[in-house]
C-alpha positions in Angstrom: 0.3 0.4 0.0 1.7 3.6 -0.8 2.4 5.7 2.1 0.4 8.2 1.3 -2.4 6.0 0.7 -2.3 4.7 4.1 -1.5 7.9 6.2 -5.0 8.7 4.5 -6.6 5.9 5.6 -5.1 6.5 8.7 -6.0 9.7 9.8 -9.9 8.4 8.6 -9.9 5.5 10.7 -9.4 8.1 13.7 -11.8 10.2 12.8 -15.2 10.0 15.9 -17.3 9.8 12.6 -18.5 7.2 10.5 -16.1 7.6 8.0 -16.2 5.4 4.9 -14.4 4.9 1.9 -16.8 4.1 -1.8 -15.7 3.0 -5.1 -17.7 5.1 -7.9 -20.6 2.5 -7.8 -21.1 2.9 -4.4 -19.7 -0.2 -3.2 -18.1 -0.3 0.7 -14.2 -0.2 0.4 -13.3 0.8 3.8 -15.7 1.9 6.8 -13.7 3.3 10.0 -13.2 1.9 13.8 -15.4 4.2 15.3 -17.8 4.3 12.3 -18.3 0.5 12.9 -19.1 1.1 16.9 -21.2 3.6 15.5 -23.8 1.6 13.5 -23.0 -1.6 16.3 -21.1 -3.6 13.2 -19.5 -6.9 15.0 -17.6 -8.1 11.7 -17.5 -5.0 9.2 -15.8 -8.2 6.0 -19.8 -9.0 6.0 -20.3 -6.0 4.6 -17.4 -4.7 2.8 -18.3 -4.7 -1.0 -22.1 -4.3 -0.5 -23.9 -0.9 -2.0 -23.7 1.6 0.6 -26.7 2.2 0.0 -27.7 -1.4 1.3 -27.4 -0.6 4.8 -29.9 1.8 4.8 -33.7 1.6 4.4 -35.2 1.4 0.8 -37.3 5.0 1.6 -33.3 6.7 1.2 -31.3 4.2 -1.7 -32.3 7.5 -4.1 -31.1 10.0 -2.0 -27.4 7.6 -1.8 -27.4 6.7 -5.4 -27.4 10.7 -6.2 -25.5 11.2 -3.7 -22.5 9.1 -5.1 -23.5 9.8 -8.4 -22.9 13.8 -7.8 -19.8 13.1 -5.9 -18.3 11.1 -8.7 -18.9 14.7 -11.4 -16.6 15.8 -8.4 -19.8 17.6 -6.2 -20.3 17.4 -2.7 -23.8 16.6 -0.7 -25.2 17.2 2.4 -28.3 15.8 4.1 -29.7 14.7 7.7 -31.4 11.0 7.0 -32.5 8.4 9.5 -31.1 5.1 9.3 -31.0 2.2 12.3 -27.8 0.5 13.4 -27.4 -2.9 12.4 -28.8 -4.4 15.3 -32.0 -2.3 14.9 -31.0 1.0 17.6 -32.6 4.0 15.7 -30.0 6.7 14.4 -30.6 10.1 12.7 -27.0 10.8 10.8 -25.3 14.1 9.2 -23.9 13.1 6.2 -21.4 14.6 4.1 -20.2 12.2 0.9 -17.9 14.5 -1.4 -15.2 13.3 -4.2 -11.5 11.4 -3.6 -9.2 13.2 -6.7 -6.3 10.9 -7.3 -3.5 12.8 -8.3 -3.9 13.5 -11.8 -7.4 15.6 -9.9 -10.1 12.4 -11.3 -12.0 11.3 -9.3 -10.9 7.7 -8.1 -13.6 7.5 -4.9 -16.1 9.0 -3.2 -16.0 9.6 0.6 -19.1 9.2 2.8 -19.0 11.3 6.5 -21.9 10.2 8.7 -21.9 12.5 12.4 -24.3 10.7 14.6 -27.1 13.6 15.6 -29.6 11.4 16.8 -29.5 13.8 20.0 -30.4 16.9 18.4 -32.8 15.8 16.0 -34.7 14.4 19.4 -34.4 17.9 20.8 -35.5 19.5 18.1 -38.4 17.4 17.6 -39.6 18.1 21.3 -38.6 21.8 20.6 -41.2 21.5 17.6 -43.8 19.4 19.8 -43.7 22.1 22.5 -43.7 24.7 20.3 -47.0 23.5 18.3 -48.9 22.2 21.8 -47.5 26.3 22.6 -49.3 27.8 20.0 -52.3 25.7 20.5 -52.7 27.0 23.8 -52.2 30.6 23.0 -54.9 29.9 19.9 -57.0 28.7 23.0 -56.5 31.2 25.3 -56.8 33.6 22.7 -60.4 32.2 21.2 -61.8 32.4 25.3 -60.6 35.7 25.8 -62.4 36.4 23.1 -65.6 35.2 24.4 -64.9 36.6 27.5 -64.9 39.8 25.8 -67.7 40.0 23.9 -69.7 38.9 26.6 -68.2 41.9 28.6 -69.5 44.0 25.9 -72.9 42.6 25.5 -73.5 43.7 29.2 -71.8 47.2 29.1 -74.5 47.5 25.7 -78.0 45.6 27.8 -76.8 48.3 30.9 -75.8 51.3 28.4 -79.7 50.8 27.0 -81.6 49.6 30.9 -79.8 53.7 31.6 -81.9 56.4 31.9 -79.0 58.3 32.1 -77.7 60.0 28.9 -74.3 60.3 30.2 -74.2 56.7 31.0 -75.7 55.4 28.6 -72.9 56.7 26.3 -69.9 56.3 28.6 -71.3 52.4 29.2 -71.4 51.9 24.9 -68.0 53.6 24.3 -66.5 50.9 27.0 -68.5 48.6 24.6 -67.4 49.7 21.8 -64.0 49.4 23.0 -64.1 46.2 24.5 -65.6 44.8 21.3 -62.6 46.5 19.3 -60.4 43.9 21.5 -61.9 41.0 20.7 -62.2 41.2 17.0 -58.4 41.3 17.9 -58.8 38.2 19.7 -60.8 36.3 16.8 -58.5 37.2 13.6 -55.9 35.9 16.2 -57.8 32.7 17.1 -58.3 31.8 13.3 -54.7 32.8 12.2 -51.0 30.5 12.2 -49.2 33.4 13.8 -49.6 36.5 16.0 -49.9 38.7 12.6 -53.2 39.8 11.8 -54.5 40.6 8.1 -55.2 44.6 8.4 -57.6 44.7 5.5 -59.6 42.1 6.5 -59.9 42.9 10.3 -60.7 46.3 9.7 -63.2 45.7 6.9 -65.0 43.4 9.9 -64.4 45.9 12.5 -66.3 48.2 10.2 -69.1 46.1 9.7 -69.4 45.3 13.5 -69.5 49.1 14.1 -72.0 49.6 10.7 -74.8 47.2 12.5 -73.7 48.8 16.5 -74.8 51.8 14.7 -77.8 50.7 12.5 -78.7 52.5 9.4 -78.8 56.5 10.8 -75.3 56.8 9.0 -73.3 55.2 6.4 -70.2 53.9 7.4 -67.7 53.3 3.8 -64.4 51.2 4.2 -61.7 51.5 1.6 -58.9 49.0 2.4 -55.7 47.9 0.2 -55.9 44.3 -0.4 -55.1 41.0 1.7 -51.5 41.1 1.4 -50.7 43.1 4.0 -50.2 42.0 7.5 -48.9 43.5 11.1 -48.3 42.6 14.0 -51.5 42.1 17.1 -50.8 45.3 18.9 -50.4 47.1 15.6 -54.0 45.9 14.7 -55.1 46.6 18.1 -53.9 50.3 18.2 -55.5 50.8 14.7 -59.1 49.0 15.9 -59.5 51.0 19.0 -57.9 54.6 16.6 -61.4 53.5 14.4 -63.6 52.7 17.0 -62.6 56.3 18.8 -62.9 58.5 15.6 -65.7 56.9 14.8 -67.4 57.2 17.9 -66.4 61.1 18.3 -68.1 61.4 14.5 -71.0 59.8 15.5 -71.3 62.1 18.7 -69.8 65.9 17.9 -70.0 65.9 14.0 -74.1 66.5 13.3 -74.5 63.9 10.8 -77.9 64.0 9.4 -79.5 61.2 7.5 -77.1 61.5 4.5 -74.0 61.4 7.0 -71.3 59.2 6.3 -68.6 58.5 8.0 -65.5 57.0 5.8 -62.4 54.5 7.2 -59.7 54.4 4.2 -56.4 52.5 4.4 -53.8 54.1 2.1 -50.1 53.2 1.5 -47.8 56.5 0.6 -45.0 54.3 0.3 -43.9 50.5 0.7 -43.0 50.9 4.3 -45.8 53.3 5.1 -49.4 53.2 5.5 -51.8 55.9 6.9 -55.1 55.3 8.4 -57.8 57.8 7.6 -61.1 58.7 8.8 -63.2 61.0 7.9 -67.0 62.2 7.7 -68.9 64.7 5.9 -70.3 66.8 9.3 -70.1 69.9 10.0 -66.1 70.1 10.4 -64.2 71.4 14.1 -63.8 74.6 16.3 -61.5 76.7 14.3 -59.3 76.6 17.7 -59.9 72.9 18.2 -57.2 70.4 19.6 -57.1 66.9 20.7 -55.6 68.0 24.1 -58.2 70.7 24.5 -61.3 68.1 23.0 -62.0 66.8 26.4 -63.2 63.5 26.8 -61.8 60.2 26.8 -62.3 59.5 23.0 -59.0 61.1 21.9 -56.7 60.5 24.6 -57.2 56.9 23.3 -56.5 58.0 20.1 -53.4 60.0 20.5 -52.2 57.1 23.0 -52.5 55.0 20.1 -51.0 56.6 17.6 -48.2 57.0 19.8 -47.6 53.3 20.6 -46.8 52.5 17.1 -44.4 55.3 16.3 -47.3 57.6 14.7 -49.1 60.7 15.1 -52.5 62.5 14.8 -52.7 65.1 11.9 -55.9 66.3 10.8 -57.4 68.7 8.0 -61.0 70.3 7.2 -62.2 68.9 3.6 -62.8 70.9 0.9 -67.1 69.6 1.1 -67.4 69.9 4.6 -66.4 67.4 7.7 -63.0 66.7 8.7 -60.5 63.7 8.1 -58.2 62.3 11.0 -55.3 61.0 9.8 -52.4 58.5 11.1 -49.4 57.4 9.6 -47.0 54.4 10.6 -44.2 52.8 9.4 -44.4 48.9 8.6 
């Protein structure tokens, strides 16, 4: 045996991994001593000369043949696959199949190195199972929270209708709307597979709920961006509360008649920026209007939610009467 080949085999034999040399047809020429132990092979002579894939489950045959063929063509392949030992012990292996070149540069043999990664795979499997269980529990919590919030909202509305005090009715109705908005976010999270919400779908559904609650006295129009925009749940919650508050303020203070219209628009002035607009065709704002001086909880909530998503509230008088409030924020 040439000295350099003997040295190479000695180095391969010292590796803690399962090291194998194959001919270009995929027949086993050599397996390291550590590899024999890892594969629980008592007599290596029994397997030498066999096709490498004969030691693997039949489902892996094509992949191993392709890897050997690729190595014969000078390419290296890497993959993770399952293969029990000769004694049936389950094992997962990280496999690298690479060409071994002769002195003239041609590929003469194939080197296959398999590292036992069973512990890592088992840990990953356990982690994925734990994450799946955690996601299932989160969705269940969102579902229960949504149902509880819906119940609270219904009770607040019942108390509002039963009260003889107009201020009490208004306060309870406002509280019910805020609770219903939060419940809508939890409903979308329950239906989604992640902690992101399809913003257009969510705001469209919220506006439909608001329209149903106010009846036919005022028309509520919604214009969105389409189904491709998704945002974190906290962003959708903030925007939902902003819509609910600005809509409620328009209903109470804009003196909308039978032809009153409240519009909710979602626009995208640039790829990384979105603006939420709530407009009405009412009487407009006082010339000295400021959110801080408007009084009531509504504007406090709107400004707080806008700041939470890194946005700011501004407003403008519309040419045909009415007002538009706008909150711009970065995605």
